[in-house]
N, C-alpha and C positions, 0 to 999 in steps of 0.2 A: 533648455528646461524652462518650464513655466516659472516665472519669478515667485509665484505663490507656493510652488512645490518645495518641499524640504529635501535636502540631500539625505539619502538613506543613512541611517546610523549603523555603524559596525556593531555586531553582536559579539561579545567576548564569550568564547566557548572553548572546547578542548578537542584536540586532534584524536581521531578514532583508531590510530594505528598502535605503535609500540608503547611500552610502559614508561617511556621518558615523560609522557604527560604534557606535551607542549601546549601552550596557549595559542589560540587561533582567533583572528578577527575575521568574521564573516559578514560581508556587506551584501544583502539581498539586492538583486537587480530588478525585482518586480515582475519577472517573467519565469519564475521557478528556479532560477540559478542564483549564483552569488560569486563575488570576487573574494579571494582568500589571501590573507596575509598573516604573518606571525604576530603575536601579541608582544610588543616590547616590554609591557609591564609584568608579564608572567615570569616568575622566578625559575621555571624549568628551562626556558629557551630564550628569553630576552629578545624575542622577535625573530629568531631563526626558525626555519622549517626545513625538513628534508625534502627530497624529490617527491615522495609520496604525499606529504602534507601540502606541498606547494601546488600539487595537481588536484587537490580535492574538488576544486570548482568544476573539473571535467567529469566528475562522477555523480552529479546530482540529477541527471535525467531520470524521468519516470519510465523510460523504456525498460521493459523486462521486470517491472515491479509487480508484486502481488498486492492488489488494491482492494480485493473483496474476499470475504470468507468463502471457502469452498468445501463441499462434502462430496467425496467420491467423484471429483472432477467437475461437479456442477456448482454454479454460483449459489450461495445460500445467504440468508440474513444473519446478522450477528446473533440474534436470539436463537435461531435454529442451530448455528454452529457451536455456540457456547453450551446449549442444552445437550447436544450430542457429545461434546468433549467431556462434560461433567458426568453424563450418564455412563460413558464407557469406563471411566475410572471408578465410579460407584459400583458398577456391576462386577468389575474385576476384583475390587476389594471384597465385596460380599462373597464371591465365589472362591477366591484364591488367597485372600489376605494381603497385608501391606507389602510383603516380600515380592509380590507379583507386579507391582507398579514401580515405575522409575521416571526420573527426570534428568535430562542431559542438557547442561547449560553452556554458556560461552563467556569468555573474558571480554567480550565486546558488549555485553549487557551492562546497564548502569547499576549502581549499587542498590537503588530502590527496587529495580526489577529482581535482582538477585535475592534481596531480602524477602520480598513477597513470595518468591518461589520456594525458598527454604522454609519459611514459616508454614506455608500450606502443606508441604509434603512431610516435613519432619515433625511439625507440631500438631497438625490436624488430620492428616491421613495416616500417620504412624510409620512412614517409610523413610529410611535414611538412604535409599537408593537415589541419591541426588549427587551427581558428579558433573564435571565441567571439562571442556577442552583444555582448560588450564592444567589439568592433570598431565597433559602431554608436554607441558613446557616448564613448569616450575614447582611441581609437587615435591621433587627431591630436595629443593631448597627449603620448602616448608618443613619437611621431615628433619632435615639437618639442623635447622634453627631450633625446632622443638626439642631435639635430643640434647643440644648443647646449652640452649638458653632457657628451656622450659616453656617457651612460647615462640610463635612465629614472628619474631621481631627483627626488623632490619636495623642494625645499630647506627648506621651512618647517614649522611646527607650528601647531596650533589656537591656542595662546596668543598667537601673533602677531596674531590678530584682535582681541585685547583690549588690545594694547599699541601698535597702529598709530595714527598720527594721521589717516590717510586710508585708507579701504577703497573700492576700485573694483571693482564687480561688472560683468562683461562677459558678456552672453548668459546670465545666470543669474537665474532666478526663485527665489532661495534661500528666500524666505518660504514658498513652497509646496513646493519640491523638497528643500530642506535646512533645514527650519524650526528645528531645535534649534541649528544653527550660526548661523542668522540671529538668533535671540534672543540669542546671545552677542555678536553684533555690535551689536545695539541696546542691550544692557546696557553695552557699552563706550562707546557714544555718551553714554548717560545719566551714566556715571561720570566720563568724562574728556574728553568733547567730541569724540570721533572723528567726522570727517565721512564721509559715505557718498555715493558717486556711483554711479549705475546707468546703464550703456550698453546699451540694448535697444530694438529697433524697436517693442516692445509696451509699453503702460502696464500693467505687472503689479502684483501686490500688493507686490513688492519695490520697484518704482519708486515706489509710493505712500508708502513709508517713507523715501525717500532725501532727502538735502539738495539733490541736483541729479540730474535725469534727462535724459540726452541721448537723445531718441527718433530715433536715427540710422537712415538707410536700411539695409535688410538687405544684408549683404555688404560694408559699407564699413569694417569694423574695421581692415583693413590700412592704408587711407588715413589713418584717424584716428591710429593709433599710429605710423605713419611721420611724420605731421605733428608728433606729440608729440616724437619723437626729434629732428627738425629744430629744434623750438622749444627743447628742452633744450640742444642744442648751441649754438644762436645766443644763448641767454640766459646761458651760462656755468655751466650746472648739471651738466655732465659731470664725473664723478669721474675725472679723468685718471690719477691715481695707480693706481686700481684697474684701469682699462682697460689701462694700460701693463703692469702687473705680472701680470694674471691672464687676459687675453683676447687674441683675435686677430680681425682682420677688421672692426674698427670703421669705418675710413674707407670701405671698400667698402659696408658696410651703410648708412652715412650718405649716401653719394653716391646710392645707390638710393632712399633715403627722400626725398631732394631731388627726384628725378625724379618720384616718385609724388605728393608733397605739398609743393611748394616753399614755400607760404606759407599763411596762414590762410584766404585766399579759396578756394584750391584744396581745402583740407580741408573747408570748409563746403559747397562745391559737391558734393563727392563724397559727403558724409554727408547732404545734404539738410537742413542746419541753418543757423541764423544764425551769423555769425562771433562774435558775443558769447557764444553758448553754448559754442562751441569754446574761446574764450579763457578763459572761466571755468574749464573743466576743466583746461586746460593750466596755469593759474595755481595751481590747487589742487594739482596733481601736483608742480609745481616747488617750491612753497612748503612742502610737508609733508616733514618729515625722514623719518618712517617711513611707508612706503606698502606695502600689500598689494593686489595685483591678483588677484581671484578670477574664474575663468572656468569656464564649463561648456558645455552643449550648443550654445548659440548661437554659440560659437566653434568647437567641435570638429566639429559636424555640418555641414560646409561643404565645397564643392569646393576651397576654399582654406584649410581648417582648420589645416593645419600651419604655413602662412605666418602665419596670424593668431596662433597660439601663439608663434612666433618673433618676431613684431613686438612682442608684449607682453614677452617675455623680453629683447629688445634694449634697451628703455628701462630695465629694472631693472639689466642689466649696465652700461649707460652711466653710471648714477648710483650704482653700487655698492650699490644697495638690494636686497641679496640675502643670505640666510643669517644676517642679524643680526636681533635681536629686533624684531618689528613690521615686517619688510621682506621682500618677495619676491613672485614670481609663484606662484599657488596654484591647482592644478587641483582642482575639486570633482567627484569621481567619482559616477556615478549608481547603481552597484550595490554590494551589501554586500561582495562580494569581488572586485571588478574589480582591485584592487591585488594581491590574492593570486594571481589568475590571471596577472597580469603577472610575478609573481615566479617562477612555475614554468614559464614558456614557453607560456602559454595562447594566444598569438597565433601565426599561421602564420609570421611572420618572426622568431621568437625561439626560443632554446633555454632550458632551465631556468636558474634562478638569474641572471637578467638577462644571460645570454650570448647571442651572436648566431651567425650561420652562417659565421663566419670559420673558417679551417682549425684554428687553435689551440683554439678553443672546441669545435668538433665533436670533435676528438680527446680533449679533456679530459673532456667528458661521456661519450663512448664508453667511455673507460677506467674512469671512475667507475661507470658502469652495467654494465660488461662487456657492452656492447650488441652483438648479432650483426649487426644490419642498420641502422646508423645513417643517419638522413636527412642528406643532404649539401647541400641547398639549401632555400631558403625555399619554403613551400607556398602554396596558394591562399588568398587572403583571402576574407572572407564572401561578398561579392557575386559575385566571380569564381568561388568554389566552386560556388554554385548555378547559375550560368550554365554551368559545366563539366558539372554534372549534366544540365542540359537538352540539352547537345550530346552526351551519352553518353560523355564522357571520364572522369567519375567514375561508377562502377557500384555502389558499396556505401557506405552512410552510416550513422553512428551519431549520433543527436541526444540530448543529455543536458540535461534541465532547462530547455528553452527552446522557443519556439513560432515558428520561422522562417516558417511559412506565414501567420502573422498579422503579423509584425513586420518582415520584410525589405522593402526597396524592391521595387516591382513584385510584390507579394505574390501576385497571381493567377498570374503566370508561375512563381513559386516553387512554388506548389501543384501546378501542372501538371508541373513538372520532377520533383517528388518521386515522382509516379506512374510515372516511367520507370525508377526504380532497380531493379536486380536483387535487391538485398539492402538492407533498410531496417529498422534497429533504433532504437527509442526507449526511453530510460530516463526514466520520469516518475512523479510521484506522483498525477497526476489521470488519471481513466479516459478523458477525452475532451477534446480541444482541436483547433484547426484543423490542426495538424501530424499528430496521431495519425490523424485521419480522412482525411488526404491519402495514405494507402497504407502506413502502418507495418505491416510484416509480423510483427515480433517486438516485443512490449511488455513491458518489464521494470519491476517495481514498485520505485521508489526511496523512500527515507526522505524525510520532509518536515521542515519546520523544527523542530518540537518534539521530533523523534526523532534529529536529526543530532548527530554527535559529531566535533569537529575544530576548525579555526581559520579565522578570516577576518582580513583586513588592511584597515584603513580608509584614508581619504584622507591622513592624516598619518603613514602608515607604522606604525600601531600594530596589533599582532597581538593578537587577543582570542580567548578560548576560546568556542566555541559548544558548550554542553553540553546533552545530551538531558535532558528532564524527563518525557517520555512514552515508553512502550514501543513497540517496532516493531509496527505493526498487521499482521494477516494474514501475508503472506509478504514484506513490504517489506524491503529490505536497503539498506545504505549504498552509495553509488555506487562508492567505492574498492573495496569488497568485490566488487561486480559485475564491475568491470574486472579485478581480480586473478583471479577465477574464469574469465573468458574467456581471460586470458593463460595460465593453467594449461592450458586445453584446446588452446591453440595451441603448447604445448610449452615455455613460459617460467615454469613454476610456481616454480622456485627464486628467480627474481628478483622475484617478487611474493608472497612467502610471509609477508606481514604478517598478524599476528593481531589487531592493533588499529590505530585511526587514529593513535595515538601513535607506533607503529613507522614508519609512512609519513612522519609529520612529522619524526622524527629523521633519517631518510635525506635528506629534502629539506633540512634544516638543515645536515647534514654536507656535502652537495654545494655549498652556498653558500660554505663555508669551504675547499673543496678547491682546493689550489694558488692560494689567494687571498691574496696578500701586500699587499693594499690597493689593487690596481689595479681591483678591481670594487667597486661601491658596495654591492651586496646581500650582506651577510654576517651570518648569524644562527648562527654556529658555536657560540656559548655555549649555544644551545637544543638542540643535538645531544646534549648531555650530560645532558639531563633524563631521570630514570627515570619510570616510569609514574605514580607518585604526584605527582611534581613537574609532569609534563605536565598531569595532571588539575587541579592547583591553580594552573596558570600564571596570573599576573596580567597585565593588559594591558601589553604590552611593545613599545616602539618600536625599530625597527631603524635603524641597524646595532646588532647585539648580538654583538660579536666575543668570542672566547675571551679571558679575562683582562682584558676591559674593565670599567670600573666601572659602565657602563650610565648610565641617566638620559636626560633629554630631549636630543634631538640635532637640530641644524640643519646644513645643508651649505653650503659655498662662501663663507662670510664672509671667509675668508682664501685663497680660490682652491681649489686641490686638486680640479680637475675631472677627469673620467674619460676624457679624450682622451689621445692619445699623448704630447702635450707638457704635459699637465695644465692647459691653458688652455681657457677657454670660447670658443665660436665665435659671433661675431655672424653673423647670416644676412642676406644681401641678398635680401629677399623679393621675390616677383614682384608687379607691379602687379595690382590687382583686375581680373579678367577681365570683359569686357563680356558681357552676356547677350543672345544673339540673340533678336530678336522672335519670338513664336509667334502666328501669326495665329489670332485667335479665342480665345486663352487669355492674357488680359492681366493676370490676377491671379497673385500669387506665394504659394504655400501654405507656411506655416510650421507644423510639427507639434511636439507636445510633450505634457507631462504636465499633469494637473490636481491639485488639492490632495490629494484623498482617495483617489485610485486609483493603481495600480501596474501597470506593464507591461500584460499582457493580462488582468488581473483574476482570474487563477486563484486568488489568495489574497484580495485586498481585496474581490473580488466576493462573498465569503461574508459580509461584515459589513453588517448592516442600517444601522448608523450611517454607514458610509462611502458607502453608496448614496444617501443622502438629499440631499447638497449639490448635485451636478450629475448627475442620474440619466440624462441623455440625451446621445447624441453630437451635437455642435453645430459650427456654422461661425461664427466670430467675424469680422465684416466691418464696415467703416466704413459709416455710413448713406448717404454719397454713392455708394459703390460698390454697395451693396445696392439702392438705388433705381434706379440706372443699369441693373442687371441684372434689374429687375422683381421683386425680392424684397420680402417684408414681414417686419418684426420679429416673431419668434415663428412664422413660417411655415416652409416647407421649401425646400431648395435641392438640386438635383442638381449635385454638384461633379465635374467630369471633367478628366482629364489624358490624355496620349497613351497611358497604360498601364491606366487603369481609372476607375471612378467610385464615388461614394458619395452617399447621400441623408442630409442632416443638418438638424437644427433650426437655424434662422437666429437669430443673436443680433447685433443692431446694437450696435456699440461706438463711441460718439462719440470715444473716444481713439485708435482704430485709425488707422494711416497708410493713406491711399488707395493702392490697388494691392496691399495686403498683407492676407492672410487667415490665420486660424489655426484648426486643428482638433486635438483631442486624439487620442492614439494608442491608447486602451485597448480599444475595442470590437472584437469579433471576429465571426466567422460564428455563433458559439454564443450571443452576447449581443446581437445586433442583426441587422437586415435590411439588409445592404449598407452598413455603416458602417465597413468595414475601411479606415482611412485610408492604411495602408501600401500598399494596392493602387494608390493614385494616385502615390506618390512615385517620381520618376525614379531610375535606377540610376547617376547621375553620382557619381563618387567623387573624393576627394582623391588626386592623383597620387603623393603621398609615403606617406600613411598608409593609403590604401585605405578610409577612412571615408566612408560615404555622405553625400550632401548632402540632408538631410531638411528644409531650411529655405527652399528656393527653387524648388519645382516649379511650372511654368507650368500654371495651371488656369483653367477657365471655370466660372461658376455660373449656373444657370438655375432658374426657379421650378418647383416641383412642387406641385400643388394637390390637396388631399384634402378631401372634403366633410365628413368627420366625424373627430373625435379622441376619444380616451378612454383608459381604463385598465381592466385586469382585475387583481384581487387574489384570492388564494386560499391556503388552507392545504393544498390538495391539488395535483392535477396541472393544468397548463395545456394547453389544446388548441391548435389552429392557426388562424390567420387566413387570409383569402383571399390568393392568391399576390401580388397587387399591394400589399398592405398594408405600411406602414412600422411597425417596432416596435423597442423596446429592452427587454431583460429586466433586472430589478433585484430583489435579494433584499429581503424585508420582514421585520420583527421576528419574525413567526411564520409566514412563508410566502414566497410569491414573487409578483412583480407583472410586468405587461406594460403599458408605455405605448405607445400605438399611434395611427396615423392611417390612414384607409382611405376608399375610395370604394365598398366592397362592404358586404354585409350582415354583421352581427355578432350571433350568437345566444348565449344563455346556455348552451345545451346543447353547442355546438361549443367554446366557450371553456373550459367547466368539465366535462370528460367524466366526472368521478367524483361529480357530485352525486347524491344519493339521492332516491328518491321521497318519503321522509319529511321532507326538508328543507323548511323554511318559506321561501317566496319572497315577498319584498315588493318591488314594483316600481312604477315610474312611467313612463308613455309619453306623449310629446307629439309626434305625427306631424308637426304643422305646423312645429315647430322642429327636427325630426330628433333629438329627445332621448330617450334611454332610460337609466334608472337602476334598478339592481336590487341587492338584497342577499339572500344566502342564509344562513339561520340554522339551525344544527344544535344541538339541545338548548338553544336560546336564545342561543347564541354565534354571532358573525359568522363564517361559514365562507368566504364569497366575496362579492365585489362587482364589478359591471360598470357603468361609467359611459360613455356615449357621447353626444356633442353636437357642435354646429357649431364650437365653439372648444376651446381647451385646457382640460383637466380637471385640471391639475396641482395646483391648490389643494386640491380634494377628495381627490386621491391622497395628498398630504402628510399629511392628517389621518387618513384611513382606514387607511393602511398600518400605523399603530400600534394599530389597533383590531381587527385580526384575532384571533379567539379571545376577544374581549371581549364582554360583555353591554352593548349600547347601550340608553340610555333611550328611551322612546317619543318624547321631544322631539328627540333626536338623529336617530332614524330618520326622523321626519317632516321635519326640517329638511334632512337630507341628500338624501332621495329625492324629496321634493316640490319643495324650493327649490334643491337642489344645493349647499347651504351649511349650516354649523353655526356656532353662536355660541361665543365664547370666544377667547382670544388665545394662551395660552401654548404650545399645541401646533399653532399655525398655521404653515404654510409649511415650507420645507426647513430642515434643520439648518444653522446658521451655524457653531456650535462643535461639531465632531464629537467632540472629546475629552470634553466634559461633556454632550453631548446637548442643547444649547441651541438652540431653534428661532428663526427670524426673529420669530415672534409673541411669544415670551418677551422678546426684546430690545425689540420695539416696546412691550410692556407696561412695561418698565423706563424707556424714554424718556418714556412718558406719565406715569410716576410721578415724574419729575423728574431722571432721570439725564441729565447733560449732557456727559459725556466717557466714553471707553472704560474708564477705571479704575473709574468709578462703576458702569457696566454690569457690569463684572467682579465688583465686590463684591456686586452685587445678584443676579447670575445665574450666576457663575463663568465666563461666556463669556470667552475670551481669556486665561485665567489659567494655561494649561498651555503648549502649544507656541507659541501666539501667532500661528499662521498665519491665524487668522480676524480678527485685529485690524484689518487694512486695511478689511475689509468692515464691521466694527462702526463704525469711524471714519467711513466713508462714510454709514452710517445715521444716526450722530449729526449729521453735517454737514447731511444732508437734513432732519432734524427741526428743526434750528436755523433754517433758512430758511423753514419753514412758519409762517405766522402762526396757523393753526389746525390742529390734528391731529384729524381726524374720528375718531369711534369706529369701529373696524374690526371687521367681522364676520370670521369665520374665513377666509372665502375672498373677501371683497369689500370 
């Protein structure tokens, strides 16, 4: 380095993934990239990052970015695109009224973006048809909070996880979905003996780490927590003083709980568990002074999600275990700014600053905004919104930062509905996804994570600055800027005349304090006084942050003070679990969710070679009994069908799975797979209170799909197409791209690799009798492409060769791979187990052969499991398997 050049300064920003809200240090490299590390000073993660956060530096490429406005597929100027966007909404308003326009947002937008969008549509265009993909993940929690507390208030803080005596995780695979928090939980257990209970129909990585796992029947949470309330009351564990002083409705809620779960036998029958298992959990809950119950999508994504939330809250109110250190119900949110979106009215049934559609709130917000056309009633929630588009009731739609054609229930129907719109605008940072290709007429290039400037709020109500560390590329602009420019063209420029994100934030903060004498929970009035420098330097801050308050860590409700009219919490008499009508021919119940190293529809994580290695294919997890009954084979393929769609998935027999229940991940799209869009199967059943879709219990059938040959293609160049009936999944490789496939058709080198040159050296092996073909293409001695096809899975060779693209292979490696289909050596064998440190299965097997006999020793020898820890359950399973083997054979790379 030139001695006069300064070392680049790390920028303190926030991770763009889950609601943990980790702090990140991003150090730009001057070439459009950055090195990424955890921020040791951030109180959410203290320097830790999960596998996804650690790989953020691999996702910053401008390849595939939308960098210029487009109209009907042609490049346009910003003025032209903004004029067209505004004109379409104005014409729809004039012809059909405010009910005919809608806005669909994302929990990955910043708070300032969210605020601007809600202000424009709800205050100036008169439409409350403003909803968000957060409806799909945490709206049942919002509804439950509001029913019980009078406001969408999270009572506790992350420190409670470290001071609790008992942690109960309900429908939460925190080890994979919130790994940094999960490590804080495990550290608390090691330090002070905290017990961990997991309630989940699946045996997840989180369940593997628990002291007690109740593998209850899906949908039985209400019965379980109703039974717990009865047991606490009958055992004398109710805090009657707290109940009498700060709550109402206890007796009605208890009476309903007795109807649902009168005794231990009834609970056990409802949950599909032994009475002893239920009793063990009840005893732990009753006997622990400090209890935190953490819940996530397994609770929220349900036709009875809100009742599940309130059943959990009921037991905490009954025992007074709320708002004090180490006590309370705690919702783990799934997106980085789901909470910020809730704060500014990102849901169709909310106004900004946690206000609702009551007359006083409507008037208050109208006066603060000086809004000319204030929405007067709740708008359409996500599923209803897209059904209204299909019916022609909504004619104009603006989608920002999300992919509903791939993620909403009945995704095929959603895609068809989008094509019916008169006016369809998408603000995105990617040039192509399922929603953009569903008929978006106007495409507006938005800033991406490294370029965004604003704030996000995490699951414990902590506001953090997301600071840009890369320049805006091409003509990309912040979402709040795009909204403000459209508002200007609609005649509202004075109300949206912000010059910076900080100005929008200060207005949002001022609204939170406007006419707020303590009756509303959300108050960050102190932050409305920040000047530009103070906003830029804002440290992670927990709300409430009222004017003249000292600040600091805050919990709610230890001494009552709820946000209902009488300041008392409401016990809720929950409804009994609804029976599911039989579905002839579809006897399996599909549960959908995330996997460890991927995020949403992979538009960001799909760019990382590390993250692509662990589970590279869409799959169906099924019990061996159900699999064999359906004629499936482990490692084969299944056509999974519902009343709404179908998908073809790789079969994974899981001996721990409950019979009758199957699981499939949500991440693959039309662009990354052939027919593996799992949301296309999901029914449009929603919770009647929250409107959140039930993504955990769709009736499906599974039938075998037989392919004669399987294989993979790897290339540094372009990939061609396979035959129409082929199954495939696309995954990025360290220096190129790959396709894992299965087919009954022909596969040729020329079709799969259209940009091979005549000068490339082709080394291949053909065995017609076995249906085997292996080929490598070398350019200037370096591996340019590889194609392997055979009667069975070629995943082992793929896991080795994907890291060899662009490398010079030895003659022995070429001979071993192409002639024998295998190479020798262990360290780079198999998929990555630890994505944080890039440690493969083979490297861990080497450590086990070298004498490692526990996860800690494996970590010291390989670094695996020493960062976010989400791979530790898998490492421990490998250690256990090695212990029971009397002899560990020498392993070839793939055999």
